[in-house]
C-alpha positions in Angstrom: 127.6 122.7 104.7 126.3 120.3 107.5 123.0 118.5 106.4 121.1 116.1 108.6 118.4 114.1 106.6 115.7 112.5 108.7 113.2 110.0 107.5 111.2 106.9 108.5 112.7 104.7 105.8 115.6 104.6 103.4 116.8 102.0 101.0 118.6 99.7 101.0 118.2 99.3 104.7 114.3 99.7 104.8 111.8 100.6 102.2 108.1 100.5 101.7 107.6 102.9 98.8 109.1 105.8 96.9 110.1 107.6 100.1 112.7 104.9 100.6 114.1 105.3 97.3 114.6 109.1 97.6 116.2 108.5 101.1 118.8 106.2 99.3 119.5 108.7 96.4 119.2 112.2 97.8 121.7 112.0 100.7 124.3 110.3 98.5 123.8 113.0 95.9 124.2 115.7 98.4 127.2 114.1 100.0 129.0 114.1 96.3 128.8 118.0 96.4 132.1 119.3 97.8 132.0 120.8 101.1 129.0 119.0 102.3 128.8 116.7 105.5 125.6 114.6 105.4 124.1 112.5 108.1 121.1 110.2 107.5 119.1 109.3 110.6 116.7 106.3 110.4 114.9 104.1 112.9 116.8 100.9 113.9 114.1 98.5 112.8 114.4 94.7 113.6 115.1 94.0 109.9 118.0 96.3 110.0 119.2 95.2 113.5 119.2 91.6 112.8 120.5 91.6 109.2 123.9 90.1 108.7 124.5 92.7 105.9 125.1 95.6 108.3 127.6 96.4 110.9 127.1 99.1 113.4 129.1 101.0 116.2 127.5 102.3 119.2 128.0 106.1 119.5 125.9 107.0 122.4 123.0 106.0 124.8 120.7 108.3 126.8 117.0 108.6 127.6 114.4 110.7 125.4 111.8 112.4 127.4 108.3 112.0 125.7 105.6 113.5 127.8 105.9 111.6 131.1 108.0 108.9 129.5 111.8 108.3 129.9 112.7 106.1 126.9 116.0 104.5 126.1 117.7 105.6 122.9 120.7 104.1 121.4 122.7 105.9 118.6 124.3 103.3 116.2 126.5 104.3 113.3 126.6 102.1 110.2 130.1 101.0 109.4 131.5 100.6 105.8 129.4 102.9 103.8 131.7 104.5 101.2 129.7 107.4 99.6 130.3 109.8 102.3 127.0 109.6 104.0 127.1 108.9 107.7 123.9 106.6 108.6 122.9 106.7 112.0 120.1 104.3 113.3 118.1 105.1 116.6 117.6 102.0 118.6 114.5 101.6 120.8 113.3 98.0 121.1 109.8 99.1 122.4 109.1 101.2 119.3 111.1 99.6 116.5 111.7 95.9 117.7 109.6 92.9 118.5 107.0 93.6 115.8 106.2 92.0 112.4 108.1 93.0 109.2 105.9 95.9 108.4 107.1 99.4 109.1 103.8 101.1 109.5 100.2 100.2 110.3 100.8 99.7 114.1 98.3 101.1 116.6 100.9 103.4 118.2 102.5 104.8 115.1 101.8 108.2 116.1 103.6 107.8 119.3 106.5 105.8 117.6 107.4 108.6 115.3 106.7 111.4 117.8 109.6 109.6 119.7 111.8 109.4 116.6 111.4 113.0 115.8 112.5 114.0 119.4 115.1 111.3 119.7 116.7 112.3 116.3 117.3 115.9 117.7 118.7 114.3 120.9 121.0 112.0 119.0 122.3 114.9 116.7 123.3 116.9 119.8 124.8 113.8 121.5 127.2 113.1 118.7 128.2 116.8 118.2 126.6 117.1 114.8 124.9 120.5 114.8 123.5 120.9 111.2 123.2 123.9 109.2 120.1 122.2 107.7 117.7 119.5 108.7 115.7 118.2 105.8 112.8 115.9 107.2 110.3 114.0 105.4 106.4 113.2 105.5 104.3 112.9 108.6 106.7 110.5 110.4 109.3 113.4 111.0 106.7 116.2 111.0 107.3 116.9 114.5 111.1 117.8 113.9 110.5 121.5 113.1 108.0 121.7 116.0 110.5 120.4 118.5 113.4 122.3 116.9 111.7 125.7 117.1 110.1 125.3 120.4 112.3 123.1 122.7 115.6 122.5 121.0 116.5 126.1 119.8 119.2 126.5 122.3 121.0 123.4 121.2 120.6 124.3 117.5 120.6 128.1 117.5 121.3 128.5 113.8 119.8 125.4 112.3 117.2 125.8 109.7 114.6 123.2 108.8 113.1 122.1 105.5 110.0 120.0 105.6 109.3 117.8 102.5 105.9 116.5 101.6 106.0 113.3 99.6 102.4 112.3 100.1 99.9 114.6 101.8 97.2 111.8 102.1 99.1 110.6 105.2 99.3 113.5 107.8 99.9 112.1 111.3 96.6 112.4 113.1 96.3 111.8 116.8 93.7 112.5 119.4 93.5 115.9 121.1 94.9 114.3 124.3 98.0 113.1 122.5 99.3 116.7 122.7 99.7 116.8 126.5 100.0 113.0 127.1 102.9 112.3 124.5 104.3 115.4 122.9 105.1 117.6 126.0 105.2 120.7 123.9 104.3 124.1 125.3 100.6 124.8 125.4 100.9 128.0 123.6 101.6 125.9 120.5 98.5 123.7 120.8 96.7 125.6 117.9 99.7 125.1 115.6 99.1 121.2 115.6 95.2 121.4 116.1 92.7 120.5 113.4 89.2 120.0 114.5 90.2 119.3 118.1 92.6 116.6 116.9 96.4 116.7 116.5 97.6 117.0 112.9 101.5 116.7 112.8 101.8 117.6 109.1 100.0 120.9 109.9 102.4 121.6 112.7 105.3 121.0 110.4 103.9 123.1 107.6 103.5 126.0 109.9 106.8 125.6 111.8 109.4 124.6 109.1 111.5 127.4 107.6 110.9 126.1 104.1 108.2 123.4 102.8 108.8 121.6 99.7 107.1 118.9 97.7 108.4 116.4 95.2 107.3 118.2 92.0 106.6 121.7 90.9 103.1 120.9 89.7 102.2 119.1 92.9 103.3 122.1 94.9 100.6 124.1 93.2 98.0 121.4 93.2 98.1 121.2 96.9 96.5 124.5 97.2 93.3 122.9 95.9 90.9 120.8 98.1 90.9 118.0 95.6 94.5 117.2 96.2 95.3 118.5 99.7 93.1 116.2 101.8 91.8 119.0 104.0 95.1 120.9 104.3 94.5 123.2 101.4 94.0 126.4 103.7 97.1 125.5 105.7 99.2 125.1 102.5 97.8 128.2 100.9 98.7 130.2 104.1 102.3 129.0 103.8 102.5 129.5 100.0 105.2 132.0 100.5 107.6 129.2 101.8 106.4 126.5 99.4 108.2 125.1 96.4 108.5 122.0 94.4 111.6 119.9 93.5 111.1 117.1 91.2 112.8 113.9 92.3 115.4 112.0 90.3 115.9 108.3 90.0 118.9 106.0 90.8 120.4 106.0 87.3 123.1 103.5 88.5 120.6 100.9 89.9 118.0 101.5 87.0 120.5 101.2 84.2 119.9 99.2 81.0 123.5 98.9 80.3 124.3 97.2 83.6 121.2 96.0 85.3 121.7 92.3 86.3 118.2 91.5 86.0 118.1 91.9 82.3 118.8 89.2 79.6 120.4 91.7 77.3 122.0 95.1 77.8 121.8 98.4 75.7 122.1 102.0 75.6 120.6 104.8 73.6 122.7 103.8 70.6 122.0 100.0 70.7 118.3 100.0 72.2 116.6 98.7 69.1 118.3 95.3 69.2 118.8 95.3 72.9 115.0 95.9 73.7 114.0 93.5 71.1 116.0 90.7 73.0 114.5 91.9 76.3 111.0 92.0 74.8 111.3 88.4 73.5 112.5 87.2 76.8 109.8 89.0 78.8 107.0 87.6 76.5 108.3 84.0 77.1 108.6 84.7 81.0 105.1 85.7 81.4 103.6 83.2 79.0 102.7 85.6 76.0 103.3 84.7 72.4 106.6 86.0 71.0 105.2 88.9 68.7 108.1 91.3 68.0 105.8 93.7 66.0 103.0 93.8 68.5 103.3 96.8 70.9 103.8 95.5 74.4 102.3 97.8 77.2 103.1 97.4 80.9 102.2 98.7 84.4 104.2 98.2 87.4 102.2 99.6 90.2 100.5 99.1 93.6 97.0 98.0 92.5 95.0 100.9 94.1 92.4 103.2 92.8 94.4 106.5 92.9 96.9 104.8 90.5 94.3 105.0 87.7 93.4 101.3 87.6 89.7 102.2 87.3 90.5 103.9 84.0 92.5 101.0 82.7 89.6 98.5 83.8 87.1 100.8 82.0 89.0 100.8 78.6 90.8 97.4 78.6 88.5 95.4 76.5 87.8 98.2 74.0 91.6 98.7 73.8 92.3 94.9 73.3 89.4 94.5 70.8 90.2 97.4 68.6 94.0 97.3 68.6 96.8 94.8 68.1 98.6 95.0 71.5 99.7 93.0 74.6 99.5 94.1 78.2 101.3 93.0 81.4 100.3 94.1 84.8 102.7 93.6 87.8 101.7 94.4 91.3 99.5 93.6 94.3 96.9 95.5 96.1 93.0 95.9 96.2 91.2 92.5 95.7 88.9 94.0 93.0 91.8 95.0 90.9 93.6 91.8 91.3 90.6 89.8 90.3 89.8 92.0 87.3 93.3 91.5 85.8 93.3 87.8 86.5 90.0 87.5 84.8 91.2 89.7 81.8 94.3 87.4 81.4 92.0 84.4 81.3 89.9 86.1 78.7 92.7 87.3 76.5 95.5 84.5 77.2 97.5 85.6 74.2 97.2 89.2 74.9 97.3 89.8 78.7 99.5 88.5 81.5 98.7 89.4 85.1 101.6 89.1 87.5 99.8 89.6 90.9 103.1 89.7 92.9 105.9 91.8 94.1 109.1 91.1 92.0 111.8 93.7 91.6 113.6 91.7 88.9 110.5 91.3 86.8 109.7 94.9 87.2 113.1 95.8 85.6 112.7 93.3 82.7 109.3 94.9 82.1 110.8 98.4 82.0 113.4 97.1 79.4 111.1 94.7 77.3 108.1 97.0 77.0 107.4 99.3 74.2 104.8 101.5 76.2 104.4 102.3 79.9 100.9 103.1 81.2 100.6 105.5 84.3 97.1 107.0 84.4 97.4 107.9 88.0 94.5 110.0 89.5 97.1 112.0 91.5 100.9 111.6 91.5 103.2 113.8 93.7 106.1 112.9 91.6 106.3 109.3 90.4 109.5 107.4 89.6 108.1 104.7 87.3 107.6 107.1 84.4 111.2 108.1 84.7 112.5 104.6 85.1 110.5 103.6 82.0 111.8 106.4 79.8 115.4 105.5 81.1 114.9 102.1 79.7 113.5 103.4 76.3 109.9 102.7 77.1 107.4 105.5 76.0 105.1 106.6 78.8 101.3 107.4 78.4 100.4 109.4 81.6 97.8 111.5 83.1 99.1 115.1 83.2 99.1 115.5 87.0 101.7 116.3 89.6 105.1 114.9 88.8 103.9 113.3 85.6 103.2 116.6 84.1 106.6 117.9 85.0 108.6 114.9 83.7 106.5 113.9 80.6 105.9 116.8 78.4 103.3 115.9 75.6 104.6 114.7 72.3 102.6 115.3 69.1 101.2 112.8 66.8 104.6 112.4 65.2 106.3 111.7 68.6 108.0 115.1 68.4 108.1 117.9 70.9 107.7 115.9 74.1 108.7 112.7 75.9 105.4 110.8 75.8 101.6 111.0 75.4 99.4 112.5 78.0 95.7 113.3 78.8 94.4 116.2 80.8 90.9 115.1 82.0 90.7 112.0 84.3 88.4 109.9 82.3 88.4 106.7 80.3 87.9 108.2 77.0 90.7 110.6 77.2 93.0 107.9 78.5 92.0 105.6 75.7 92.6 108.4 73.1 96.2 108.9 74.5 97.0 105.3 74.4 95.6 105.2 70.8 97.8 108.0 69.7 100.8 106.2 71.0 99.7 102.8 69.4 99.2 104.6 66.1 102.7 106.1 66.2 104.1 102.6 66.9 102.3 101.0 64.1 102.4 103.7 61.4 105.7 105.3 62.0 108.1 102.9 63.7 111.1 105.2 63.0 109.2 108.0 64.7 108.5 105.9 67.7 112.2 105.0 67.9 113.2 108.6 67.7 110.8 109.3 70.7 112.4 106.3 72.6 115.9 107.6 71.8 114.9 111.0 73.1 113.6 109.5 76.3 116.9 107.5 76.8 118.9 110.8 76.5 117.2 112.6 79.3 119.0 113.3 82.5 116.8 111.9 85.2 119.5 111.5 87.8 119.7 113.2 91.2 122.4 115.7 90.1 119.9 118.2 89.1 117.4 117.9 92.0 120.4 117.8 94.4 121.7 121.1 93.0 118.1 122.6 93.5 118.1 121.5 97.1 121.5 123.1 97.7 120.2 126.3 96.1 117.4 126.4 98.7 119.6 125.3 101.5 122.2 128.3 100.8 119.2 130.6 100.6 117.8 129.3 104.0 121.3 129.6 105.8 121.8 133.1 104.6 118.4 134.4 105.6 
């Protein structure tokens, strides 16, 4: 099957968050399936273009029409990738060059990714890759199914389009005049993208795509409720017949406690007791905490933002530290109020709390490995990768049962049996504190039970093999319909 994957970012070339991780792993997993030809299309940002790590070959150049604009497009193919994925970069200096290192946050983002969506279809036609399936992601490629079905149907007569929502909070809004000035779409489609007189690109994708997916089964159901859908609940509900959820995997080769070069000691599901003990001692020393092997070490690796549940942790932190023997490490940057809170908490409890207000991938890996407990009280979480990373390293998660956290962390009982971690249902501090307390009690009162839970977590298959198989099931169904 010929599959084109279109996205605004993809590791290792460019990444701002979880989408970049998915775009590194999913195309590779699909390419490993016999009979598949996979092309990944990304913008040719400056950080890729001028990196000495990547060599490209020019395949084609042409002009893409965007409203009244005639815009240069260069089609560059990455050389040397060995996993079977063809990586295509779309070059346009005006939209993707000459800017700072940030991918998003520019005043013309809507126009930049409208261009990318249209140019990607031009590029596929130019290189003669007519896919059976186009899989596109989030608002930055939301116009792909709209253009595909309205303007490019003759070039791609049998191509079906899957649109995947990773985070519905960002929808691709633009002014009403954007439709005529930039998009250049037929006027009879105006209502498809209209919300309150403005253009909403994600709405257009939901209505025009052949199939809509989200990154976990629970999140696909949550999106039908106003609390989660950020205004699109009615649109999602109307498209419920073509909506499904596929829970993401993680890159188990990169995040692997047996081989991770960032770790001071390596281990697997059979040797984790000694291996994690060595990682814990090294981590405590690294962040300036006392070496206390029998004190449970809790960690969070997160963006310091309200929807990550930081308000709950702030609410319970002092109670937790005053009533329980435990240590806490926070790694991340974000909202100033949270950065300041954890700095102050570390100053108040210097032997119990370490605040690492920075971005450090190596330290994140060492925290996954050295911790006993991983905290993830997110208010909402479409899928989440950190909880799976933590479990793969043998660190027991405590999570709010929402979105992908509900799907990947079934609740364990007081003895640590029957599930993979500890969960709480209602988003409030008391319930979060109770879930953490149950986990701490298991650690203190039944260490062997806690270790059995760690072993169970490490034995789970969080790889991309299962979700890639699910994607293929849906692709085959789409092609045959």
